[in-house]
Backbone as a ProteinNet text record, in pm:
[ID]
protein_1_A
[PRIMARY]
XXXXXXXXXXXXXXXXXXXXXXXXXXXXXXXXXXXXXXXXXXXXXXXXXXXXXXXXXXXXXXXXXXXXXXXXXXXXXXXXXXXXXXXXXXXXXXXXXXXXXXXXXXXXXXXXXXXXXXXXXXXXXXXXXXXXXXXXXXXXXXXXXXXXXXXX
[TERTIARY]
103.9	-6.4	78.1	48.6	128.5	85.8	178.6	159.9	31	-66.1	-188.3	-136.3	-185.3	-195.2	-273.6	-261	-331.7	-421.3	-542.9	-646.9	-614.3	-649.8	-636	-762.5	-803	-949.8	-1015.8	-1136.4	-1251.8	-1220.3	-1118.9	-1097	-1180.3	-1235.1	-1285.7	-1201.3	-1205	-1115.5	-1160	-1096.4	-1113.9	-1023.4	-1084	-1041.3	-1073.4	-937.4	-961.3	-944.4	-1029.9	-1023.3	-999.3	-925	-913.7	-772.5	-790.4	-673.5	-574.4	-613.6	-504.1	-438.6	-283	-217.9	-173.6	-187.4	-188.4	-279.9	-421.2	-524.8	-580.8	-463.8	-506.5	-406.7	-309.6	-219.1	-281	-322.1	-401.1	-516.6	-588.6	-711.3	-639.3	-538.8	-482.6	-413.5	-380.6	-327.6	-456.6	-551	-637.6	-745.3	-738.4	-807.6	-718.8	-585.4	-500.7	-519.7	-578.3	-618.1	-679.2	-754.5	-853.7	-782.6	-774.8	-734.4	-804.6	-948.9	-1059.2	-1083.8	-1002.5	-1006	-889.5	-871.1	-761.5	-745.9	-678.7	-642.6	-610.3	-700.1	-630.3	-551.7	-585.2	-566.3	-581.3	-506.6	-577	-602.1	-692.3	-686	-696.6	-628	-656	-755.8	-817.9	-973.3	-1027.7	-1159.2	-1298.6	-1270.9	-1135	-1089.8	-1008.4	-908.9	-893.3	-966.9	-1034.3	-1146.2	-1233.5	-1236.7	-1319.9	-1232.2	-1148	-998.5	-986	-955.5	-919	-1039	-1169.6	-1263.6	-1286.3	-1277.1	-1268.9	-1180.5	-1037.3	-914.9	-915.5	-976	-957.4	-1120.9	-1189.3	-1334.6	-1351.6	-1327.9	-1326.7	-1464.8	-1431.8	-1580.6	-1652.3	-1545.7	-1559.8	-1509.9	-1551.2	-1469.2	-1505.2	-1409.8	-1457.1	-1394.9	-1496.1	-1483.2	-1485.4	-1388.9	-1402.6	-1501.8	-1573.7	-1652.8	-1552.9	-1441.9	-1427.9	-1238.7	-1273.4	-1138.5	-1122.9	-979.7	-967.7	-1001.1	-1005.9	-1019.1	-1154.4	-1210.9	-1341.8	-1377.9	-1484.1	-1516.6	-1557.6	-1563.7	-1635	-1788.8	-1857.4	-2010.4	-2031.7	-1949.2	-1954.1	-1881	-1805.9	-1784.3	-1883.8	-1969.6	-2013	-2084.4	-2194.5	-2268.2	-2217.8	-2074.6	-2013.3	-1944.6	-1901.4	-1840.4	-1950.7	-2098.2	-2194.8	-2229.8	-2197.7	-2189.7	-2075.4	-1960.2	-1847.9	-1769.8	-1837.1	-1827.2	-1958.8	-2047.1	-2172.9	-2181.1	-2108.2	-2084.2	-2039.3	-1947.6	-1895.3	-2000.2	-1961.6	-2045.7	-1992.8	-2027.5	-1957.8	-1993.7	-1871.7	-1871.6	-1831.3	-1917.5	-1881.2	-1808.3	-1663.5	-1579.5	-1566.4	-1640.4	-1634.4	-1587.3	-1567.8	-1525.7	-1667.4	-1727.2	-1850.4	-2001.1	-2001.3	-2089	-2234.9	-2269	-2424.3	-2537	-2597.7	-2698.5	-2740.4	-2755.2	-2821	-2717.9	-2582.2	-2481.9	-2477.6	-2516.5	-2525.8	-2614.8	-2741.6	-2866.2	-2840.8	-2767.5	-2732.9	-2652.4	-2562.5	-2453.8	-2517.6	-2653.5	-2722.4	-2791.8	-2875.3	-2941.6	-2876.3	-2759.3	-2662.7	-2590.2	-2625.1	-2577.1	-2506.1	-2443.3	-2365	-2433	-2386.6	-2442.3	-2433.8	-2338.9	-2338.7	-2248.9	-2252.2	-2226.1	-2139.8	-2030.8	-1941.1	-1852.3	-1863.9	-1760.5	-1607.4	-1520.8	-1380.4	-1350.1	-1418.6	-1412.3	-1439	-1492.2	-1504.1	-1409.1	-1389.7	-1285.7	-1266.9	-1118	-1121.2	-1172	-1269.1	-1371.2	-1473.2	-1503.7	-1650.7	-1616.5	-1509.1	-1498.1	-1504.2	-1403.8	-1380.8	-1562	-1598.6	-1719.8	-1836.4	-1812.6	-1901.5	-1865.4	-1725.3	-1684.4	-1734.8	-1731.8	-1796.5	-1935.1	-2027.3	-2126.9	-2238.1	-2135.6	-2211.2	-2176.8	-2079.5	-2057.1	-2138.7	-2193.7	-2271.9	-2400	-2494.5	-2607.2	-2625.9	-2770.8	-2822	-2808.3	-2834.3	-2866.8	-2968.3	-3073.4	-3212.3	-3226.8	-3111	-3089	-3092.9	-3177.3	-3189.1	-3038.4	-3012.1	-2876.8	-2883.7	-2795.8	-2784.6	-2704.3	-2744	-2681.9	-2641.9	-2513.4	-2409.7	-2352.7	-2297.6	-2247.9	-2175.5	-2051.6	-1967.6	-1987.8	-1942.4	-1935.1	-2069.7	-2177.1	-2345.9	-2399.7	-2391.1	-2481.9	-2633	-2729.5	-2844.4	-2899.7	-2897.1	-2939	-3107.1	-3207.9	-3318.6	-3323.6	-3209.3	-3226.1	-3167.7	-3105.5	-2994.1	-3101	-3194	-3311.8	-3423.5	-3441.5	-3546	-3482.8
-105.7	8.1	100.7	244.2	341.6	458.3	548.9	622.7	727	754.8	832.4	992.8	1064.1	1176.6	1268.5	1377.8	1438.8	1567.3	1552.7	1646.8	1797.8	1881.6	2009.2	2068.5	2181.8	2216.4	2232.8	2179.1	2205.6	2096.4	2008.4	1913.2	1794.1	1701.7	1586.2	1494	1431.6	1292.3	1148.7	1081.3	951.6	831.1	763.2	623.5	514.7	462.4	361.7	219	129.4	16.8	-57.2	-133.5	-212.4	-320.5	-478.8	-547.5	-523.3	-453.2	-414.2	-299.6	-326.3	-214.5	-135	-180.6	-102.9	17.7	-53	17	123	65.6	220.4	315.1	267.3	399	480.2	404.5	503.7	549.6	474	586.4	707.3	680.5	821.1	897.6	852	984.7	1042.1	957.6	1040.6	1145.6	1078.4	1180.8	1277	1297.1	1410.1	1511.2	1457.5	1571.1	1673	1658.4	1752.9	1830	1937.2	1990.9	1983.7	1982.3	1954.5	1817.3	1762.6	1584.1	1497.5	1463.8	1413.1	1268.9	1167.9	1046.5	1030.8	987.8	970.5	864.6	743	578	546.8	397	272.9	121.3	63	-51.5	-213.1	-289.8	-401.8	-500.8	-499.1	-580.4	-546.1	-587.3	-591.3	-542.3	-642.1	-640	-467.3	-464.9	-359.9	-199.7	-216.4	-105.1	-90	-157.6	-156	-68.2	-151.7	-79.5	77	85.6	193	353.2	255	343.7	410.2	342.1	344	487.6	448	535.6	655.8	662.9	780.4	865.3	813.3	851.3	930.7	874.5	969.3	1038.1	1119.1	1171	1073.6	1005.8	888.4	779.8	694.7	541.9	479.5	441.2	394	267.1	165.2	55.7	-96.7	-156.7	-286	-350.6	-447.9	-560.7	-678.3	-699.4	-843.1	-820.1	-873.5	-854.3	-993.2	-1029	-1124	-1123.6	-1212.3	-1244.2	-1208.1	-1083.1	-1012	-910.9	-949.5	-908.5	-759.1	-633	-525.3	-520.8	-608.4	-636	-669.4	-765.2	-822.7	-742.1	-635.1	-477.6	-399	-409.5	-262	-242.6	-319.9	-307.7	-239.2	-320.1	-278.9	-146.3	-87.9	70.3	142.5	114.6	226.3	216.3	153.9	157.3	251.2	211.4	244.2	378.7	413	558.4	593.9	615.2	680.7	783.7	909.9	993.8	988.7	880.8	847.6	812.5	890	829	755.2	584.7	475	528.3	485.7	460	304.7	265.1	78.1	153.6	93.6	128.7	-33.8	-100	-242.2	-293.3	-404.2	-477	-561.1	-566.6	-641.1	-576	-580	-483.7	-549.7	-583.3	-702.9	-610.7	-554.3	-470.4	-523.1	-643.2	-730.4	-670.8	-705.1	-653.4	-515.5	-408.2	-271.5	-210.5	-307.6	-334.5	-350.7	-456.3	-516.3	-383	-372.9	-251.2	-131.3	-67.1	20.7	-26.8	-122.4	-156.8	-209.2	-214.8	-225.1	-86.9	27.7	136.9	221.3	138.5	257.3	379.5	468.7	589.7	570.2	502.6	526.3	380.1	340.3	221.3	253.3	260.5	279.9	176.7	135.1	28.4	132.6	8.4	39.2	64.4	84.6	171	283.9	350.5	492.4	576	695.3	812.9	877	925.7	1031.6	1121.4	1184	1290.2	1178	1097.5	1006.6	1000.4	945.8	927.4	1027.4	1111.3	1271.9	1350	1344.5	1419.3	1334.6	1195.6	1086.6	1160.2	1138.3	1189.4	1320.3	1453.9	1559.8	1553.5	1463.9	1483.3	1424.3	1283.8	1249.2	1296.5	1386.9	1473.2	1620	1612.5	1765.4	1732.1	1599.4	1546.4	1564.8	1609.8	1629.3	1441.9	1454.9	1313.6	1270.7	1347.3	1251.4	1215.5	1233.5	1223.1	1099.5	1064	896.2	800	732.3	658.5	692	654.7	636.3	511.5	484.8	361.6	435.8	446.8	488.2	401.5	384	302.4	333.5	325.8	351.3	228.4	226.7	121.3	79.5	183.7	139.9	30.5	25.6	-62	41	15.3	75.1	114.3	219.2	271.2	229	187.6	165.4	-26.4	-57.2	-208	-229.3	-143.9	-207.4	-146.3	-62.3	-71.8	-172	-233.9	-355.9	-471.8
-38.8	35	10.4	-103.8	-71.8	30.9	47.3	162.9	96.6	205.9	108.7	101.3	12.5	-5.2	73.3	127.9	217.7	125.2	175.6	93.9	174.3	63.8	115.7	147	224.5	257.7	152.9	167.4	1.7	-103.2	-79.3	-176.8	-134	-247.4	-221.7	-191.6	-95	-66.5	-101.4	-195.1	-269.9	-211.8	-173.6	-132.8	-249.6	-314.4	-427	-392.1	-435.2	-366.8	-520.9	-542.3	-629.2	-639.4	-663.5	-638.9	-731.2	-865.4	-933.2	-939.5	-920.6	-865.3	-978.6	-1135.5	-1224.2	-1236.4	-1200.7	-1205.4	-1081.4	-1000.2	-879.1	-926.3	-963.4	-1040.5	-1124.4	-1213.8	-1316.9	-1273.3	-1200.3	-1102.2	-1040.3	-964.1	-884.7	-989.4	-1094.9	-1182.2	-1246.8	-1287	-1376.5	-1252.7	-1125.2	-1001.7	-986.9	-1020.7	-978	-1082.7	-1199.3	-1303	-1235.7	-1159.5	-1121	-981.4	-946.6	-819.4	-734.4	-753.8	-651.8	-589.7	-625.5	-622.2	-583.1	-466	-420.3	-329.6	-393.6	-353.3	-209.7	-136.3	18.5	69.1	-1.9	32.2	-87.1	-55.6	-159.1	-53.7	-145.3	-62.9	-176.3	-162.5	-259.4	-216.4	-159.8	-118.9	-23.5	-8.8	60.3	197.2	289.9	404.3	429.6	353.4	334.5	332.6	229	184.8	313.7	405.1	554.6	616.1	638.8	776.3	690.3	564.2	556	536.7	530.7	500.1	661.3	779.5	894	948.5	888.6	932.6	868.2	718.3	663.9	643.6	665.6	619.9	507.4	405.5	302.8	239.8	125.5	66.7	-21.5	-93.6	-211.8	-187.6	-211.1	-220.9	-340.9	-429.5	-569.9	-570.1	-582.5	-503.6	-644.4	-622.2	-752.1	-682.5	-785.4	-705.8	-717.8	-797.8	-799.9	-747.9	-626.6	-548.6	-477	-436.3	-374.2	-196.5	-109.8	8.2	38.3	20.4	37.6	-93.4	-164.4	-267.1	-241.3	-344.8	-279.2	-278.3	-340.2	-348.6	-184.4	-135.3	28.5	93.9	100.1	193.4	145	65.3	10.2	150.1	220.3	341	416	448.6	598.9	545.3	414.6	360.9	407.1	403.2	389.4	561	656.6	791.8	854.1	817	878.7	820.4	709.9	642.5	579.3	659.7	650.6	551.1	550.6	446.5	339.9	311.7	152.6	70.5	-23.2	-189.6	-202.9	-271.8	-324.9	-434.6	-536.1	-677.2	-713.7	-756.9	-818.2	-950.1	-981.5	-1057.6	-1078.2	-1237.2	-1222.4	-1392.5	-1392.7	-1551.9	-1551.4	-1450	-1464.7	-1523.6	-1645.5	-1708.6	-1686.4	-1611.5	-1573	-1525.4	-1591.5	-1506.5	-1408.7	-1411	-1263.7	-1127.2	-1171.8	-1077.1	-1034	-1105.9	-1056.7	-1003.3	-1037.9	-958	-801.2	-803.1	-645.2	-587.8	-671.5	-587.5	-536	-616.6	-592.7	-474.6	-473.2	-362.6	-214.8	-242.4	-120.9	-88.1	-162	-105.8	-192.8	-300.5	-390.9	-425.9	-497.8	-509.9	-657.2	-738.9	-841.1	-925.5	-1065.1	-1101.2	-1222	-1243.5	-1389.7	-1397.8	-1549.7	-1581.6	-1574.6	-1595.1	-1604.5	-1739	-1816.7	-1939.5	-1960.2	-1843.1	-1834.1	-1857.2	-1919.3	-1942.9	-1863.5	-1837.4	-1707	-1718.8	-1785.9	-1762.8	-1679.4	-1727	-1677.7	-1530.1	-1494.5	-1382.1	-1294.9	-1328.2	-1261.9	-1220	-1314.1	-1342.7	-1240.4	-1243.1	-1147.6	-1011.7	-953.2	-809.8	-796.9	-875.1	-861.7	-857.1	-921.4	-933.6	-777.5	-752.6	-648.8	-496	-499.2	-380.9	-392.5	-527.7	-507	-493.9	-476.6	-474.5	-343.7	-273.6	-195.5	-119	40.9	55.9	49.5	-6.6	-56.2	-200.7	-263	-442	-435.6	-561.2	-590.6	-596.6	-594.9	-661	-787.5	-899.4	-1013.9	-1043.6	-1192.8	-1273.1	-1419.3	-1406.7	-1499.2	-1590.4	-1713.6	-1784.2	-1860.3	-1898.2	-2013.4	-2110	-2199.3	-2327.5	-2349	-2348.9	-2402	-2345.8	-2225.9	-2120.9	-2123.1	-2127.9	-2088.3	-2000.2	-1921.1	-1790.6	-1803.1	-1864.9	-1860.5	-1825.9	-1893.6	-1891.3	-1761.1	-1670.7	-1551.3	-1466.7	-1467.8	-1363.2	-1371.7	-1459.6	-1482.8	-1415.6
[MASK]
++++++++++++++++++++++++++++++++++++++++++++++++++++++++++++++++++++++++++++++++++++++++++++++++++++++++++++++++++++++++++++++++++++++++++++++++++++++++

């Protein structure tokens, strides 16, 4: 695990949870493109995600679903409990509408595919942190998965 960066006042703090170190590095670079966003920590599995969420209390958690030891989908309910103010964005290679629906039902604010562009990822982070608490969670997909199909 790399040492976290510390967010400046007013910036959105992000915890990246993905088992692939290369993807974590790319996401850190992508998020670093916007001065309003700051990666404060990383986790390689669901257990680390929960521990880091408790320790860091991030504004946003980017969560992969398919991870070793404890999956993101398995950690999601606990993440909601231990970091209640965090908005959770699932960023997964699993493009199944049923998986997206399950993640939203478990407390994710948004579902994106890993094929999302850097702008889509950063826009998603900014969008979920700007939502009011009563805003309905959204399903968003890159690479052409139909949002309406995902809601059914």
